[in-house]
N, C-alpha and C positions, 0 to 999 in steps of 0.2 A: 569370463569376463568380468571381472566384479560389478556392482553396480553402479561403483561410482568410476567407475571407467569407464563403464559405456555410456553414463551419463555425460561426461567432459566430452567423450566422441562427438556424444552426438550434435554438445551445444559445439563443438568444432565446422561440422557440416554445416547445423541450418545457419552458421553465421557465414559459412562459403555460399550456399545457398543467394543470403541476405545479401551481400554483399557482388555475385556475379552475377546478376540478373537482373538487380533495379535499372544497372545502367545511367541514364541523366532523370530517373526519376527521385524527387527526393527521396531518402531511406524514411524520415518519418512518415510519411503519406505511406511508401511502400509497403512498409512492413503491416498493411492492411493485406496487401494479397497474399503474402506472407502467413501469416494467422490466419486470413481465410480458409487459407489450404491447409496448415494443419489442421484446422478443426472439421474440416471440407474432408480430411482421411479417418476422423477421430469418427464420425459420428456414424459414417461407411459401415470401418468393422465395430464396432462398437454395435450398431444396430445388427449389422450378417453375425457377431455372435450370440445375441440375444436367440433372432431368426431360426440359427443351428443350435442350440440347442446342447453343444456338446458333441453333434452324434455329426460322428467323422463321415457318414456316407452321405451328410448332406453338404454341397459346395454353391451357396447359394448366389456365389457371384456368377454359374455358367444355369443361373434357370430362368427360365422363358415370364417375361413380364406378365404371358396372360396368364399364367398359369397359381397368377397370387388371385385367390378370393373377397370378395369383399369382408367376410369372415375375418377372414387371417392381418389384413388389414385393417380394418378396424380394432380386432386385440391386441395390434400389433400399438396401434398409436393413442389405448389405451395406457397401455402400460412404459411403453419408453415417449410420449408425445407427440413423435412426428411419426413419417411415415419414407421408404427407402427402394426403391424399384430397384430387383441384383442391374439394369441399364442404368440406371444413376448412380451408382456403387463410385467409387473417388478408383477403384481399384482395371474398371471397365474405362472410365471416361481416361484414365491416367496411360491404357496402356495404346490406346486412340490417338495419343494428344499431339505429334509430331506430325500425323498426316491429316486431321480434322480442320479441313478449311471452313466448316462453323462452331471452330469450339468456342469464341467467346460467349455465341450466341444463343450453346446448347448449354455453356454449364448460367447462365442465366436463367433459363428457364427450368433446368437442375433446380437449384435454387430455390426459386419462385415454386416449382414445385411440391419440395420437403416444407417453404412455409407454410404454402394454402393445406398443406395435408392434416398442420391439425385442425383448420379453421372448425369452427363450432363443440373441439374435444372444448377440455378444463384447461388442457395444457399452451393453445390460442394463442393468451399474451407472452407466457415464454416461451413461443421459438418467431412469431411474429418480428421481421425483420431481422431477425440476425447476421443474415447475407445483405444487407443493406449496403456496409460499408464495403461488401465484396465487387466493385461494380465492375463488370470486367468489358467491356465496353467504353470507358473509363478512356478520355484521349489522355491520360499520364499512359498509358500502354503503349501508348505509339500512336501515330494519325491515322493509320490504315488500317483496314483488320488480317490486314500476315502481318502488322506489329507487335497490334495483338498479341494474336494467338503465338506470335514464335516467342514473345514476355508470357506467358499463358503457361505453353506449353514447358517452360523450361523450368517453372515454380514448379508444376507440377509431380517430370519428370524429377526435377530436382528432390520433393518430397516423397516421390517411390519408394526414392534408394535409403531413405533413413531407416535403421533399426529401431521397432522401439520394443522388438523381445511379444513374449508371449503373453494372451490376457491371462490363460491361466495361472504363468509365475506372479500374477499379482505386480507387474512391470507396467500396467498402466498411469500411471502418477509420471511415468517420461514423460509424454503426452503433455501432462498439463508442465513440470519442472520444461519444457523445451517451451512449451509454451510463455513462460513468466524469466528465461531467459531472453530470448527476442524482446523484449517488454522493458527488460532490465538493463541491454544493451544500447538498443535502441534510444533511450530516457538518456544512460549516459553520455551521447555523441548526438542529443538533440537541444540543450539546454533546457528549460523550462518546461520550453514547448514540449517535450518528453517527459520531463519527469515529476511536475507538479501534481500528474494523481499516481509515481508510480512513487508508492516506500518503501524502501528496502527491507529485504527479507530479514534481517537480522534484528532490523528496530521494530517490522510486526510481529515477531518473533516475541520480541517482548512486551508488547501492547495486548497481545491474544493471553501470553500468560500473566499478565495483572489482570485482566479482568473478570477472567475464570478462575481465575485464583480459590482454591482451595475451595470452590462449586465442581460434586460429586458430578452434578448434571444439573443443567441450565434447560432454562424451554427452550427458548430460541438464541440469537445473537444477531444482534441488528448493527450497520454500519451508515449512518447519513449521507455519508460522501462518500459515496463507495465506488469510485475508482476505479480498476480493473479486476476491485473483488480481495486484493492480495490479505487486507486484510482477516476477514469474513473467512480464508481459506485454512491460511496461520492457525486457524483456532481446527478447522477442521483435522489437520495434519497433526496439531500436537496434543490433541484431543483421541480418542476411541468415539466410533463416531457416533455412539447410543449417550452420549454423554451430551449432545445436545436435539433433547426428544423432537422437538418441531420444526428446526431445518433454519434456513439464512435468509437473512432479508435487509435491504436495502437501496438506499436512493441516492442516481446521480444527475445531473442536471446535465454535463455533455451525451449529445445522441455517439458519437462512435465512442466514446468513455462504457456507455451504458450497452453497448452492444456488446466489448471487450468483457465487461464481466459475469453477462448470463453465457456466454462462451467456454470463459472461464469456470464456471462452474461445470456444464456438461463433461469440461476437460476434465476434471477433477471426478470426474465420474459420479455429481450430483445429478441427483435425477429431480426432470423439470415439478413434482411433487415436495420436492424439497429444498426449493429456493423461492425468494420470488424478490426481484429484482425490479425496482418501477422505474420509470424516466418524469425527471421534475424538479422545480427548485425546491429544494427542503424549507427550507425558510418559507416561502409565499406559499405552500400550494404542497403540505408536507403528505406521505402518505402513512396506510398503517398506523393511523390512531387507535382502529380500532382492535389493533395485533396489542398494542400494549398493555404488560409494561413487558420488557424484558430483563433477560437477570443478565443479559451481557450484552453489552456496545461498545463499539472500539472503532475509532474513528482519525483520520488524517486532511476534517478541512484542510477546503483557502486559506492560505494564511489573509488577512485583511482585506479582507473583499467590502465592494461596496454592499448595500441593499438599502432599502424602503425607508426601515428602522421608523421616526418617528415622522416624517411624509404621512406614511397611512397609521391614522388615528387610530382605525380598527386593532393594531397588533398591541398594543399597551392590553387590551382585555381580554389577548389571546390566554386561553389556561396556562402555557408554555413559559410565557414570560409578563404576566401579570406579580405571582409572589417577588416578583425582583423589587417591583414597582417600579422598575429604568428600563427604558431598552437599548441595547448595545450599537453605539454610533451609526450615522448613516457609512460614515468613511469604513467604518473598520468591523464586520460583521461577526468576530472570531467570539466571542461573548452569544450571541444569538445561540450560535451552533451546540457553547459549550450550556446552557440551559434549556433545546433546547432535549440534547439525548439529559437529562435531569428528570424533564419529566416524561420522557419514553424508560429510565430506570426503575424497574422492580425497585421492593426492599430488601431483596435480598440480592441481587448484584452489585455489579460496578461500573463504569464506562472507563475507560480508557484512549485522555485525547490528546493527540499530537497539538501543538499549541507554539501561538509565537510568543517569544520571550513577553514583549513589549506587554501585554494585557495587565501583567505578574504584574506591576507595579505602576502604569499609568493613571492618573486622573480623574475627574468626573465621573460621565458614567459605570465606564467601568469599576472605578472604584468602590462605585455602592454597589456594581454587582458581586466586584468581593467581596465588602458587607454583608451581601444577605445569602453568600455561599459560606464562611467562615458562621458567622452567629449560627445558623440552622444544623453545623457542624459537619455538613454533602462533603468537605472534601479532604480526602484519608492521606493522599500521599502525592505531594512534585517534586519530579524529577528534573535534573537541567543532562543534558547530554552534547556529546563534543560536538565541535562543531564542522562542517564536509561531513557529513554525514550521510544528506540527502543527495539526490542527480540536481545537479542547475543551482544549487544553490550551498551557499555558506552558512547560511544562518544556523547555529547550533540549537534546535528548538527544546521547547521541555514541553513531559508529558505531566496531564494530568488527571488524576485517579479519581474519580466521584462512590462514593459510598451511602444509602442511606438508613447503611445500618450496626455507625459505628460504637463505640459503647465507653467513652473517654472525647471530652470535650480540647482531643489534643490535633496534633496536623504535622504530618512526618514529610520533611524536608534530604533530597538527596543529590548532593552535586555528584553526577554521574559526569564530567566535563574535562577529566584529567589523564594522563598520559593510561594510566591505570586500569580505562574501562572505552578504551579502541586501539584499532593496528592500524599502521599506513600502509593503505594500499594505491600505488598512488599518486593520482592528484584528488583522492577522498581518502576517508576516513570509514573503519567499521566496522561495526559491534562481533562478536564471533562468541557463539555455545558458551562459553566461558565468566563473558561479558554478562550476556543475556545472566546467566547463572548467580553470579557475585551481587544482581543488583535488586535479581528477584528472591535471592536469601537476606535481604537487606531491607526489601520492604515488607519480609515476611516478621522478622521477629522483632522489629521497630526499637532495638539498641539503637542507642551511640553510640556513633565511628568517628573519632576525632580526622577532620580535616572531608567527612566526608556525608554524614549523617547525622538527622539533626531531629525529635519532636519535640515539637514547641506548645506551649499550653497558647492556644484560640483568642485567651485572654492579652497577652504578650501581644500577638498580631494584630486586636483590637488597639493595646497601645503605639506602633506603628506601626498605626491607620492605613490597617488592613493589607500593607503591601504582603504577598507572597511571590516575592521570586525570592529564590534557592540563596543568592549569595548574600541576603540581608541576614542569613541563618545560621547557614553552614562560613564558616572561615575559609580562605581557604590555606595552606598550608604555603607557611613565609622558605622563598626558597633560594634571597635571596643570600649572598653570603656573608658572615659575619666575623665582624673587630671585633678586636679588644681596646674602647676607646682611649685607654692608658696608658697601653702599648703603641696603640696609633699616632697617642700627642708629643711619645717618648723617642720613637721615629721621626716626626714631622722639627721635631727641636732639633735633632742630631741635624738633620739638614736643611735646617735654616741655620746652622751654625757653621758649618759647611761653603753655606752660599756668601755668609757675609765674608771669611778668612775670603774665601776668593775674588771678592769684590775688592776688597783692600790690600791685595796683591796689586789686583789687576789697575788700581789707582798707584802703589809704587811704581808700576812698571808707565805707565802714565806721565809721571814726573818725570823720571828717570830721562824718558826718550826728549820730554818739555824742558829739558834745563841745559 
């Protein structure tokens, strides 16, 4: 079976598990149990492969917990970041799931033990709370222990049946693909509540390629609004692992999504010492100030959310916002994220950000921030995308590419919103690999393309009151039907003459009738 066919079969089975098991539980809530079980199986099998080390004579799942020495445990935690005893492995728990009257409490004890195994080790902050949203005692699973266990057993047995292939055959990526598929499908069915943090795969590809374009290697990659980590992971998928030297960094304000992002790192085989995902409000309590600058920054921050802004007089002195001399409006924090990213960006790197279109033409503080960005030549390219690319919103978003190493005082504008840049899929539009390549090629060569791409002197942007809307510089193709006005007037004259003749005939008929 090809990897494509295997992936399609896997995705269909996962979606069937989710639909068969969730019952009366809201799908978007219940995804936590499906995703948590996938994650539990993944780290169990990943840990088993580490312990066995490719030795066919060792079957870790059949060993007794008592044979594990403190030295074995200590060494494993230092390497993998956590420890799982044989009795705690997914395969052993799933085997007895249908007959275990204490399944829900046993699972809670196992998850607590896995998390606490990292206590006192460098991996502790990366492991702590990973299973917090997989609450096996939750009333969402049922009102009685029996109902909880029945539903948990169904999930465990369903995930047990999934074929992920052999680790040795590099099919490990299927775990991550399955995970992203499930998030994406829940997002598309959950509207804004599900899709607000999930960036569609091909949009993620485009952003990752823009941020890392022609950089043979980057020190590290960063997302200040990490969501489930999909943007960071696209950078890993698109480039060889060695190109990102010091790993993946991100911050996320939503606790559930923060846990998803950390799980997603493990699911894509990124070890705890190669990622650092922090919980918190990026604008008010930013992490990783000691880690900057970053050679690559990718992000899809929340659109036009409220923040403290000038209610906090200290923010104007914050080194992220002070250079612009003005704060983003309290009701629209979009440019606060932009300035934050610019502050964290290295002199050789790029930031590629998904933005709400309104920030590129509105007045007031946002216009002043655009003036700062343009006058200092930080804006490399602005790309308008097609509408309906994101789950739960029809907005046609815009991508802003920031750079600190431009050699010309010019800004590129690309209109990628036309029919040549998306494929219609049911109720949504979708970018394909070909669309992504077409956009990247234009970004790379900076050539003018009629109706699509144009590079403008920054002085012209200044004269246009620092309007950065793509439609202000790239003229759309006129697809209206064209008419020859002379021919049209001739035809109108003929029609008028016919009407006059007809009226004359009607008048004659009426006179004859009245006579």
